[in-house]
N, C-alpha and C positions, 0 to 999 in steps of 0.2 A: 581580414581578421574576424574571428568568431565573435558575434555580438554577445553571446552568452558567456563565452570563455573569458573575454576581457573585462567583464564587470567584476569588481571586487566584492567579496562577501563580508558583510559586517558581522563581527562577533558580539553577540549580546552579553550583558553582564551575567556572571555566574557560569559562563561557558569557557573552558580552557581548551586550546588547540595546541597539540605538540606534534612536531614532525621529526621522525627519526629514520634515516636512510630513505627507503621508498614506502614508508607507512605513515599515515596520518591518524592520530588518535584524538577524538573529540569527547570531552567529559562535560556533563551538565547535570542539572537537577533531576532529569528523567532517566539518566543512565550514561553508559559509555559505549562508543562505537569505534571500530577500527576499519580502515580501508587502505589497501595497498594501491599504489599508482605507478605508472610508467616512469622509471627513473630518468628518462630523457626529458620529461617535462619538469619545470621548476615550480615548486609550491613554496611560497614564503608567507610568513606572518609579519605584516607591516602595520604599525600603529592602529591596532584594533580591527584590521581587515586581513582576510586571506586572499592572496593574489596568485593566480595560476598563469604561467607564461610558457610559450612553446619555443623550441629552438629554431624551427624552420617552418616553411609553408608547405612541407610535404603533406600529402593526402592523409597519411596515418596520424601525423601530429595535429592537423586541423581537426580531424574527427575526435581525437582523444582530448583535445583542449576543452571543448564545450562539455564533453561527457564528464570528465573528472571535476570540473567546476560545479556541475549540477549535482554530482554525487556528494561532494563536500558540503554544498548548500543544504541538501536533504539531511545530511548527518547533523548539521548545526541546528536546523529547525527541529529535527527529531528530539535531540537531547534537551532543547530549551522548552518547546511547547508540546511536542509529540504529535502523532497522527491518529486519526479516528475514522473508522469506516462503519457504516450501518447497512445491514442487509435485511430485507424483509421477505417473509415467506408468504407467497400468495397461493392459496389453494385450500380446499375444504379438508380439515383434519391435519394440516401441516402444523407441527409443533417443534419447539426448540427449548431445551433446558440445559443450563450450564452448571456443572458441579466441579469446582476447582478449575483444572485445565482440560477437563473432558467435556465436550459438547455432544449432547445426544439429540439427534434429529429424527423426527418422524415425518417422512416425505411421501407417504402413500405406497411405499414398498411393503412387502410382506414382513419386513423386519426393521428394527430401529438401527440407525447408523451412529456409531460412536467414533468421534474424532478426538485424538489427543493432540492438543495444541502446544506449540513451543512455549517455554516459560517466559519468553520476552513479550508474548502477546497476552493482554488481559481480555477476558471475554465476559460478556454479560448478556443474558437473554431476557427480554421483556415480553410479557403477554398481557394485553389489555382487552377488555370485553369489547366486541364489535370492531376490533382493529386487527390487522395482520400482525403476527408475531415478529419481533425484531431481534436481530443478533447484532450487538454492538462490540466491535473489536478496537482495541487501542494498543499502540506500540510506539517505541521511539525509532524503530527501523522501518522505513517506508517500503523497502523492497520485500522484506519478510511479511509485512502486513498485507501487501498486494498479493503475494503468493498464497497466503492462507485464505484470503477472500476468494481468490480464483479457484482454489481447491473446493471450498464450501459451495460456491456457485456451480461448479461443474457436476455436483451430485444431482442437481435437478435444474437445468437451465430453463429460463422462461420460454415457453412455447408460443408461437404466434397466433394460435386460434382462440384459446381462452385466456392466455396471459398467465397461466399457472407456472410456478417455479420459484426459484430463489433469485432475487434481483437486488441491486443497490437501491437505496432510498433515492428517489428522484429520477431513476433510470426510466426512459421511455421505451416501451416495447412496441415495435411496429406490428400492427394486427393485420391478419388476413381475413377475408370475408368467409372462407369456407366454401361449402357446396352451394351453388346457385341453382335456383329452380329451372328445370329444363323447359324450354318452350315447345309446345306441341302444335 
């Protein structure tokens, strides 16, 4: 049995979980999320916990058992506490400014890059003196937040020689030595 799948998910106060047909809806103080699931799996709300059970030990059922339990847990955590990711811009002249849902990035290209972010993602750009600029993203949807972060990071990935680029705060970039002096 899946260790992840068989663990019940506690529902915190202020969060409501409703199951209709093959769709689960989670409402909380941060927002509302919906997720459809395989109708062969059984998802029940029992005394303050969400329990996911599978009908058989088929390979497909075993794979989806842990998957849907994790997705439902991410939804519950998202609507109760939310998710937050921080990206830092490492490089001379790299800047970020946020105006509403539009993020303007200056990443050393000949032009500025404008990204329109989904309304579910809150964005904030911080620039402090003698520190790298930060982009702070918050959302109740973990998957959407990860996709937006990946899109922003893909605009200028950290390179291994000088370490310049967009990286997550705390991310370690493996460095290369570059050219070595030739022995004559």
